[in-house]
C-alpha positions as CSV (number, residue, x, y, z in Angstrom):
1,R,-202.6,-34.9,-71.6
2,D,-199.2,-33.3,-72.3
3,G,-198.6,-32.4,-68.6
4,S,-200.3,-33.8,-65.5
5,G,-203.7,-33.8,-63.9
6,I,-206.4,-31.3,-64.9
7,H,-204.0,-28.4,-65.8
8,P,-203.8,-29.2,-69.5
9,Y,-207.6,-29.1,-69.8
10,I,-207.8,-25.8,-67.9
11,D,-205.2,-24.3,-70.3
12,S,-207.0,-25.7,-73.3
13,N,-210.3,-24.3,-72.2
14,G,-208.7,-20.9,-71.5
15,F,-207.3,-20.9,-75.0
16,I,-210.6,-21.9,-76.5
17,M,-212.4,-19.2,-74.5
18,G,-209.8,-16.6,-75.8
19,M,-210.6,-17.7,-79.4
20,H,-214.3,-17.4,-78.7
21,H,-213.8,-13.9,-77.3
22,F,-211.7,-12.9,-80.3
23,N,-214.2,-14.3,-82.8
24,N,-217.1,-12.6,-81.2
25,G,-215.5,-9.4,-80.2
26,I,-216.0,-9.9,-76.4
27,G,-213.8,-7.5,-74.5
28,S,-214.6,-8.5,-70.9
29,V,-211.1,-10.0,-70.3
30,V,-209.1,-8.1,-73.0
31,P,-210.8,-4.8,-73.6
32,E,-208.8,-4.1,-76.8
33,I,-210.7,-6.8,-78.7
34,E,-214.1,-5.4,-77.9
35,G,-216.0,-5.3,-81.2
36,I,-213.0,-6.6,-83.2
37,N,-215.3,-9.0,-85.0
38,R,-216.9,-6.0,-86.8
39,T,-213.6,-4.7,-88.2
40,C,-211.4,-7.8,-88.6
41,P,-212.4,-10.6,-91.0
42,I,-210.1,-13.2,-89.4
43,R,-211.8,-16.0,-87.5
44,L,-209.8,-18.5,-85.3
45,V,-210.6,-22.2,-85.4
46,H,-208.9,-25.0,-83.5
47,T,-208.0,-28.7,-83.6
48,N,-206.8,-30.5,-80.5
49,F,-204.4,-33.4,-80.4
50,D,-202.8,-35.2,-77.6
51,T,-199.0,-35.4,-77.8
52,E,-199.0,-37.9,-74.9
53,S,-195.8,-36.1,-73.9
54,S,-194.1,-37.9,-76.7
55,Q,-192.0,-36.4,-79.5
56,T,-192.9,-39.3,-81.9
57,V,-196.7,-39.0,-81.2
58,A,-196.5,-35.2,-81.6
59,L,-194.7,-35.3,-84.9
60,D,-196.7,-38.2,-86.3
61,T,-200.1,-36.6,-85.4
62,F,-199.1,-33.2,-86.7
63,N,-197.8,-34.7,-90.0
64,R,-200.9,-36.8,-90.4
65,D,-203.3,-34.0,-89.7
66,S,-201.4,-31.6,-91.9
67,I,-201.3,-34.0,-94.8
68,N,-205.0,-34.9,-94.5
69,D,-206.1,-31.3,-94.7
70,L,-203.9,-29.6,-97.3
71,D,-206.6,-27.1,-98.2
72,R,-206.6,-25.7,-94.6
73,P,-203.1,-25.9,-93.2
74,P,-202.8,-24.6,-89.6
75,G,-202.0,-20.9,-89.2
76,A,-200.3,-21.5,-85.9
77,V,-199.7,-24.2,-83.3
78,F,-200.4,-23.7,-79.6
79,G,-198.4,-26.2,-77.6
80,A,-196.7,-28.5,-76.4
81,W,-196.1,-28.3,-72.7
82,R,-192.8,-30.1,-72.5
83,S,-189.6,-28.7,-74.1
84,A,-188.7,-32.2,-75.2
85,V,-191.8,-32.3,-77.4
86,S,-191.7,-28.6,-78.4
87,V,-188.1,-28.8,-79.8
88,P,-188.7,-31.3,-82.6
89,L,-192.2,-29.9,-83.2
90,A,-190.8,-26.3,-83.5
91,L,-188.3,-27.6,-86.1
92,L,-191.2,-29.1,-88.2
93,T,-193.6,-26.1,-87.8
94,G,-190.7,-23.7,-88.6
95,T,-189.8,-25.4,-91.8
96,R,-193.5,-25.1,-92.9
97,G,-193.7,-21.4,-91.9
98,I,-196.1,-22.1,-89.1
99,P,-195.7,-20.1,-85.8
100,Q,-195.7,-22.2,-82.6
101,F,-196.5,-20.9,-79.1
102,S,-195.8,-22.9,-76.0
103,P,-197.4,-22.3,-72.6
104,L,-194.7,-24.2,-70.6
105,S,-191.7,-25.1,-72.7
106,T,-188.8,-23.4,-70.9
107,S,-185.7,-25.0,-72.5
108,T,-183.0,-22.4,-73.4
109,E,-182.4,-24.4,-76.6
110,L,-185.6,-22.9,-77.9
111,D,-184.0,-19.4,-77.5
112,V,-181.9,-20.0,-80.6
113,T,-183.9,-17.9,-83.0
114,A,-181.8,-19.0,-86.0
115,Q,-182.9,-22.6,-85.3
116,Y,-186.4,-21.9,-84.1
117,P,-187.4,-18.6,-85.9
118,L,-191.2,-19.1,-85.4
119,F,-191.2,-20.4,-81.9
120,S,-192.3,-18.3,-79.0
121,R,-193.4,-18.9,-75.5
122,I,-195.7,-17.3,-72.9
123,I,-193.4,-18.2,-70.0
124,P,-189.8,-17.2,-69.4
125,S,-187.1,-19.6,-70.5
126,D,-185.0,-21.4,-67.9
127,A,-182.4,-18.6,-68.3
128,G,-184.9,-16.0,-67.3
129,T,-186.1,-18.0,-64.4
130,A,-182.5,-18.7,-63.3
131,R,-181.7,-14.9,-63.4
132,A,-184.7,-14.2,-61.3
133,A,-183.9,-16.9,-58.8
134,V,-180.3,-15.9,-58.4
135,A,-181.3,-12.2,-58.0
136,Y,-183.9,-13.2,-55.3
137,F,-181.4,-15.4,-53.4
138,R,-178.7,-12.7,-53.5
139,N,-180.7,-9.5,-53.2
140,R,-183.5,-10.6,-50.9
141,L,-182.0,-13.4,-48.9
142,D,-178.4,-12.2,-49.0
143,V,-177.2,-15.6,-50.0
144,S,-173.6,-15.8,-51.2
145,F,-173.3,-19.5,-51.7
146,L,-176.1,-21.6,-53.4
147,G,-176.3,-25.3,-53.5
148,V,-178.4,-26.6,-56.4
149,L,-179.8,-30.1,-56.1
150,Y,-180.9,-31.3,-59.6
151,V,-181.8,-34.5,-61.4
152,N,-179.1,-35.7,-63.7
153,D,-181.1,-35.5,-66.9
154,A,-181.3,-33.0,-69.8
155,Y,-183.7,-30.6,-68.1
156,G,-181.9,-30.7,-64.7
157,S,-178.5,-30.2,-66.1
158,A,-179.6,-27.4,-68.4
159,F,-181.3,-25.6,-65.5
160,H,-178.2,-26.0,-63.3
161,Q,-176.1,-24.6,-66.1
162,A,-178.6,-21.6,-66.4
163,I,-178.2,-21.0,-62.6
164,Q,-174.4,-21.0,-62.9
165,E,-174.5,-18.6,-65.8
166,A,-176.9,-16.2,-64.1
167,A,-174.7,-16.3,-61.0
168,A,-171.6,-15.6,-63.2
169,E,-173.3,-12.6,-64.8
170,R,-173.5,-10.7,-61.5
171,E,-171.2,-7.8,-60.9
172,E,-168.0,-8.2,-58.9
173,G,-168.7,-8.1,-55.2
174,D,-172.4,-9.0,-55.7
175,Q,-171.7,-12.5,-57.0
176,I,-173.1,-15.7,-55.7
177,K,-171.1,-19.0,-55.7
178,V,-173.0,-22.0,-57.0
179,K,-172.3,-25.7,-56.4
180,G,-174.3,-28.4,-58.1
181,Y,-175.3,-31.7,-56.5
182,T,-176.7,-34.3,-59.0
183,F,-178.8,-37.3,-58.4
184,S,-180.5,-39.9,-60.5
185,Y,-183.8,-41.6,-59.7
């Protein structure tokens, strides 16, 4: 439920299907794993838990499950969706030597590899998205001034900052001016 609607369930099912394909050497989606089950002794297993989009729930559940099964600690963690949940979870998994992969956590805070050495994502960070957005507005739409309307919270402010930094990185004469407009709800 770390997200909204049916999408978390679709993502989870895709992940479980990927593990099934790996464990059984099915190469219909990823041809490189065809027959891997005959040459690789590793088998993937999974345990699901709902973070409820909460840092506290994620940390409590992970700690409880890890402590209850000391003989089989997790080899990796897939999730969470929200950066606000991934940040503290990545600190915990990192101190335990467990890699963490996130499908949707985009915070640039997680780019600090000294702080989060075992965290990775399968989506660009906000900085990557901001660079692509600025390039699109400037190169495709020929925009030279960009107004950014953003929610005045940690995510909105960080994304606005990433847009400003991406705009400032552009070469002289190809820059785009950015003005932010905050709001609260």
